[in-house]
C-alpha positions in Angstrom: -44.0 24.4 -71.5 -44.7 24.0 -75.1 -42.1 25.0 -77.6 -44.0 28.2 -78.3 -44.2 29.0 -74.6 -40.4 28.3 -74.3 -39.6 30.6 -77.2 -41.8 33.4 -75.8 -40.1 33.1 -72.4 -36.7 33.4 -74.0 -37.6 36.4 -76.1 -38.9 38.1 -73.0 -35.6 37.4 -71.2 -33.7 38.8 -74.2 -35.5 42.2 -73.8 -33.4 42.7 -70.7 -30.3 40.6 -71.4 -29.3 41.6 -75.0 -28.1 45.0 -76.1 -30.2 46.7 -78.7 -27.7 46.4 -81.5 -27.5 42.6 -81.0 -31.3 42.0 -80.7 -32.1 41.3 -84.3 -29.4 38.7 -84.8 -30.0 37.0 -81.5 -33.8 36.8 -82.1 -33.2 35.4 -85.6 -31.1 32.6 -84.1 -33.9 31.7 -81.6 -36.4 31.6 -84.4 -34.1 29.2 -86.3 -34.2 26.8 -83.3 -37.9 27.4 -82.4 -38.7 23.8 -83.1 -35.8 22.4 -81.1 -36.5 22.0 -77.3 -32.8 21.2 -76.7 -31.5 24.4 -78.1 -34.3 26.4 -76.5 -33.3 24.9 -73.1 -29.7 26.3 -73.7 -31.0 29.7 -74.7 -33.3 29.9 -71.6 -30.4 28.8 -69.3 -28.1 31.4 -70.9 -30.4 34.4 -70.9 -31.7 33.6 -67.4 -28.2 33.7 -65.8 -25.8 35.4 -68.2 -22.5 33.8 -67.2 -20.5 37.0 -67.1 -23.4 39.0 -65.5 -23.4 41.4 -68.4 -25.6 41.8 -71.4 -24.7 39.3 -74.1 -26.2 37.3 -77.0 -25.6 33.8 -78.4 -24.5 34.0 -82.0 -23.5 30.4 -82.9 -24.5 27.1 -81.3 -22.1 24.2 -82.2 -22.5 20.5 -81.4 -19.2 19.1 -79.9 -20.6 15.7 -79.2 -23.9 13.8 -78.6 -24.8 10.5 -77.1 -28.1 9.0 -76.0 -30.0 12.2 -76.5 -27.5 14.2 -74.5 -25.8 17.0 -76.4 -22.5 18.7 -75.6 -23.0 22.2 -77.0 -20.8 25.3 -77.4 -22.6 28.6 -77.3 -20.5 31.3 -78.8 -21.6 34.8 -77.8 -20.6 38.4 -78.4 -18.2 38.0 -75.4 -17.1 34.4 -75.1 -17.9 30.7 -75.7 -19.7 28.6 -73.0 -20.3 24.9 -72.7 -23.6 23.3 -72.0 -24.9 19.8 -71.5 -28.5 19.6 -72.8 -31.2 17.2 -73.6 -35.0 17.2 -74.1 -35.5 17.8 -70.4 -33.2 20.8 -69.8 -29.7 22.3 -70.0 -26.8 22.5 -67.6 -24.1 25.2 -67.7 -20.6 23.5 -67.7 -18.4 26.6 -67.8 -16.2 28.7 -70.1 -14.9 26.9 -73.1 -11.4 28.0 -72.4 -11.4 26.4 -69.0 -12.7 23.0 -70.4 -15.0 20.6 -68.7 -14.5 20.0 -64.9 -17.6 17.7 -64.3 -16.2 14.2 -63.9 -19.6 12.6 -64.7 -19.8 14.5 -68.0 -16.3 13.6 -68.9 -16.9 9.9 -68.2 -20.1 9.9 -70.1 -18.4 11.1 -73.3 -15.4 8.9 -72.7 -12.7 11.6 -72.3 -10.4 12.9 -69.6 -10.3 16.6 -68.8 -7.0 16.9 -70.7 -8.3 15.0 -73.7 -11.5 17.2 -73.8 -9.4 20.4 -73.7 -7.5 19.1 -76.8 -10.4 17.6 -78.6 -12.7 20.6 -78.3 -10.1 23.3 -78.6 -10.7 24.2 -82.3 -14.4 25.2 -82.4 -14.3 25.9 -86.1 -13.8 22.2 -86.7 -17.2 21.3 -85.2 -20.5 21.7 -87.0 -23.2 24.3 -86.3 -25.9 22.4 -84.3 -28.7 21.3 -86.6 -32.2 21.6 -85.1 -33.5 18.2 -84.0 -36.6 18.5 -86.3 -34.3 19.1 -89.3 -32.0 16.2 -88.6 -33.6 13.0 -90.1 -31.4 10.7 -87.9 -32.7 12.0 -84.6 -35.9 11.1 -82.7 -38.2 14.1 -82.7 -39.1 13.6 -79.0 -35.9 12.6 -77.2 -33.2 13.3 -79.8 -31.4 9.9 -79.7 -29.8 8.9 -82.9 -30.8 6.0 -85.2 -30.0 2.7 -83.5 -29.8 4.2 -80.0 -32.3 3.3 -77.2 -34.9 6.0 -76.6 -34.6 8.0 -73.3 -36.9 6.2 -70.9 -40.4 7.7 -71.1 -40.1 8.9 -74.7 -43.5 8.8 -76.4 -41.9 7.4 -79.6 -40.6 4.2 -78.0 -42.2 1.1 -79.3 -43.5 -1.6 -76.9 -41.5 -4.9 -77.4 -44.6 -6.9 -76.2 -47.4 -5.5 -78.4 -45.7 -3.2 -80.9 -47.7 -0.2 -79.7 -46.7 3.0 -78.1 -44.9 2.0 -74.9 -46.0 5.1 -72.9 -49.7 4.4 -73.7 -50.2 0.7 -74.0 -51.2 -1.5 -71.0 -48.2 -3.7 -71.2 -46.3 -1.5 -68.8 -48.8 -2.2 -66.1 -49.4 -5.9 -66.8 -45.7 -6.7 -66.9 -45.3 -5.0 -63.5 -48.4 -6.7 -62.1 -50.1 -3.4 -61.2 -53.1 -1.3 -62.3 -50.9 1.9 -62.2 -47.5 2.9 -60.9 -47.8 4.1 -57.3 -44.2 3.7 -56.3 -40.6 3.7 -57.5 -40.3 0.0 -56.7 -43.2 -0.8 -59.1 -41.6 1.4 -61.8 -38.3 -0.3 -61.3 -39.9 -3.7 -61.6 -41.4 -2.7 -65.0 -38.0 -1.3 -66.2 -36.4 -4.7 -65.2 -39.0 -6.5 -67.3 -38.5 -4.1 -70.2 -34.7 -4.6 -70.2 -35.2 -8.3 -69.9 -37.6 -8.4 -72.9 -35.3 -6.2 -74.9 -36.0 -2.6 -75.7 -36.6 -1.5 -79.3 -34.0 1.0 -80.6 -35.0 4.1 -82.4 -35.5 3.5 -86.1 -35.3 6.8 -88.0 -37.0 5.4 -91.1 -40.0 4.1 -89.2 -40.5 6.0 -86.0 -40.4 9.6 -87.3 -43.3 8.9 -89.6 -46.7 9.9 -88.0 -45.1 11.4 -84.9 -43.4 14.1 -87.1 -46.8 15.1 -88.6 -48.2 16.2 -85.2 -45.0 17.0 -83.2 -44.7 20.7 -82.4 -41.0 20.3 -83.4 -42.2 21.1 -86.9 -42.9 24.7 -85.8 -40.4 27.3 -86.8 -42.4 30.3 -85.6 -45.7 31.3 -84.1 
């Protein structure tokens, strides 16, 4: 879905998931993040399933940590605070903030134990309100990695290390894999090995947001 389609789907869900007195504030927050696919994924996940199975609304979205385009977010609602792991592809519900993080893979990814995470993320007020990706000059507009990090594989902003063009559009990916097109996972893996061997080009916020930001739908804040 486009960002506009995502937002429209969320607003439709909110008609049934949010109490009338909370609608205005909840919709204003969605509009604030209308250009941020990551936040929209969290909103869609929340309003689709409502963790406590009762009408509720997200009031604040905080960023607890981020790495490689993956965001650990805390969504504070009228009732509680819930944790989500989100990126440009989707969002995963991690549970109630008071219970901490149980997912071992998530804990390992962010380099903390369950006990360390409980202590580190206990005081939500010490963590910043999440800034929409398109308003954060240090993040890739497409995959949300930070300056100096490698793009998420398949990101349209990644630069080809062989020709300097757009990696997802140039022919280098086929020539380096020795194929006309990718027809199997093995062929794709062969290209990835060649890419890693050549050396992937990290995200450069000063160079790679130019041009892409002019046409990227992340610049939309409303319909």
